[in-house]
N, C-alpha and C positions, 0 to 999 in steps of 0.2 A: 574547572572551577574558576569562577570570576575572581579577580584580585580582591575585590571588596569582601566577598564571601570568605576567601582564605584569610584575610586580615581579621575578619570577625572571629573566626574559629581559633586563630592563633592568640588573639588578645583574650578571648573568653576562656580558652583552655589554660592560659597562664594565670589569669585571675582566679579561676576555680582551683587550680593547683595550689596557689598561695593560700587561698581561703581554707582548703582542706588541710594543708600542712600546718598552718597557724592554728586553726581550730582544733586539730588533733593534739598539737602540742599543749594548747591551753587545757583541753579536757584531761590530758594525762599529767598535767601540772609539771611539765618539764622545768627543771631548775631555772633556766634562762627566762622562761615566761613568768615564773613566780617572782624572780628578782625584778623583772621589768614592771610588773603590775604594782609591786611594792614601792619601787622608785617613784612611780607616778602618784602614789598615795591612795590607790584603790584597794578595797578589801579583796581578799583572795577568792571569795565566791564569785567575783566578776569573771574569773577565768572560766567557770562552768557555763555562765550565761553567754559570754562572748563566743566561747568555743562551740557551743551548741548551735548558735545562730549562724556562725561562719560555715560550719559543716552543712547545715540545712540550706544555706544560701548558695553554696557551691553546687549542691545537688540540683537546686531549682534552676540555676543558670544553665546547667548542662542537659536538663530533662527536655524531652521533645514537647512541643506545643506549650500549653499553660502560660499564655502571654501575661495574664494578670499577676500570676505568681512571680514571673520573672521581673515585672516592674517593681513588685514589693522587694524582691531580692536585691535589685539594683539600688533601691532606696536604702535598704539596710546596709549595703556595702558603703554607700555614700555617708551615712550617719556614722558607721564604725570608723572609716578611714579619716573623715574630717574631724571626728572626735579625737582620734589618735594624734593627728597633726596639732590640734589645739592643746591637748593634754601635754604633749612634749614641749610645745612652745611655752605654755604657761608655767610649766615646772622648771623652766630655765634650760631645757635641753632642745633648743630649736633644731640642731643638727639631727636629733633623733626623729624629728618629724619629716625629714626628707624622704625616707622610704615609704611611709604611708601616703605622702603627697604624690610620689611617682606612681604608686598603686592606684591612687584616686584618678590620676590621668589615664592610666590603663583601663580602669573601669569606665571612664567617660568615653573612651574610644570604642570599647566593646559595646556600650549602650548605643552609641551613635551609629555603629555599623550593623546593628541587628536588622534582620530582614522584616518586612511588613508582617510576615506570618508570626514573628516572635514579638511584635509590638502590640500593646493593648490600646485600643481606641474606644473612646466613648461615642455613643451614637449622638448625632446632632440633637440639640434641644427640640423637644416635641416629637422626635422620631419614635420613641418608645412610649406607647400609650398605655401599656400594661403595668406601669409603675416600676419596671426594671431599669437598670442603668444602661443597658445595651452592652455592646462589646462582646 
């Protein structure tokens, strides 16, 4: 296995594990997740929304093929983690934003190292004459 492939699987597996654990804790309303969401000023039902999307995102990142779905999952991870960094910072807990910031960097490395087979590409303009988007 090439070092780049190994690095991809290590970063992606770590990211997926964190998403599954965090999403599961949110769906089960573990007391620490409840306290954390309340400290940030969000309603408790956000736990169900965030938890569901994190679990589904982790599955999408690990599933074979499905490059378009993986791009959506990476986008969702970016929105979730950058939102967490901003939420902690704006609520006066900048130190609390360090963990999601590190996870955001991990996600960026995973995204960058993905193979061509896992990347979604649009067809060049004019290449798809049937009205489809290509890819």
